[in-house]
C-alpha positions in Angstrom: 0.0 0.0 0.0 2.9 2.4 0.7 4.3 1.9 -2.7 1.0 2.8 -4.4 0.8 6.0 -2.3 4.4 6.9 -3.1 3.9 6.2 -6.8 0.8 8.5 -6.9 2.6 11.2 -5.0 5.6 11.1 -7.3 3.5 11.0 -10.5 1.9 14.4 -9.5 5.2 16.2 -9.1 5.9 17.0 -12.7 2.4 18.5 -13.1 3.0 20.9 -10.2 6.6 21.8 -11.1 5.7 22.8 -14.6 2.3 24.4 -14.0 1.7 27.3 -16.4 -1.2 29.7 -17.0 -3.8 28.4 -19.4 -5.9 30.1 -22.1 -8.9 31.7 -20.4 -7.2 32.2 -17.0 -8.0 35.7 -15.5 -4.7 37.4 -14.8 -5.7 41.1 -14.8 -5.5 44.2 -16.9 -2.6 46.0 -15.2 1.1 44.9 -15.0 1.0 44.4 -11.2 -2.0 42.1 -11.1 -0.9 40.2 -14.3 2.7 39.7 -12.9 1.3 38.4 -9.6 -1.1 36.0 -11.3 1.4 34.7 -13.9 4.1 34.2 -11.3 1.7 32.3 -9.1 1.0 30.0 -12.1 4.8 29.4 -12.5 5.6 32.0 -15.2 8.3 34.5 -14.1 7.6 37.7 -16.0 10.4 39.7 -17.6 8.4 42.4 -19.4 5.2 43.4 -21.1 4.6 45.0 -24.5 1.6 45.8 -26.6 1.2 43.5 -29.7 -1.6 43.2 -32.1 -4.2 44.7 -29.8 -3.2 42.4 -27.0 -0.7 42.7 -24.1 2.2 40.3 -24.5 3.9 39.1 -21.3 7.3 37.6 -21.8 8.0 35.0 -19.1 9.9 31.8 -18.3 8.7 28.7 -16.6 10.5 27.0 -13.7 12.7 25.1 -16.2 13.9 28.3 -17.8 11.9 27.9 -21.0 10.7 31.2 -22.5 7.0 31.8 -23.2 4.9 34.6 -24.6 1.5 35.0 -22.9 -1.0 37.1 -24.6 -3.6 38.9 -22.5 -6.9 40.5 -23.6 -6.6 44.1 -22.3 -10.3 44.5 -21.8 -11.1 41.2 -20.0 -7.7 40.5 -18.4 -7.9 36.9 -19.6 -5.1 34.9 -21.2 -6.0 34.6 -24.9 -3.0 32.7 -26.3 0.3 31.2 -25.1 3.3 30.6 -27.5 6.7 29.3 -27.0 9.1 32.3 -26.7 11.8 33.3 -29.1 
C-alpha cells in the first residue's frame, strides 16, 4: 500500500513543477496584477509590451523555457500562449 501511495505522490510532481497559466485564465488588466497571477502560475515575467491589440507578457517557466503569454486588455484573460523566441 505504501508503494502505491508513493507512486501516486511522485506522479503528480511534474504537473505541479511545470504548472503554467492556461488560455482563459484571468490574470488582470494591469502589470502588477498580471505579474502576480502569472508568477503564481509558474511563469516568471520579464516584461510586457503591446502587440496586435493584446498585451504580450514575456516570461519563463521554472525550467527556464521562454514563453509569450497574450492577455486581452479588456477582460484581463489569457488569450494565447506561445513558446518564446
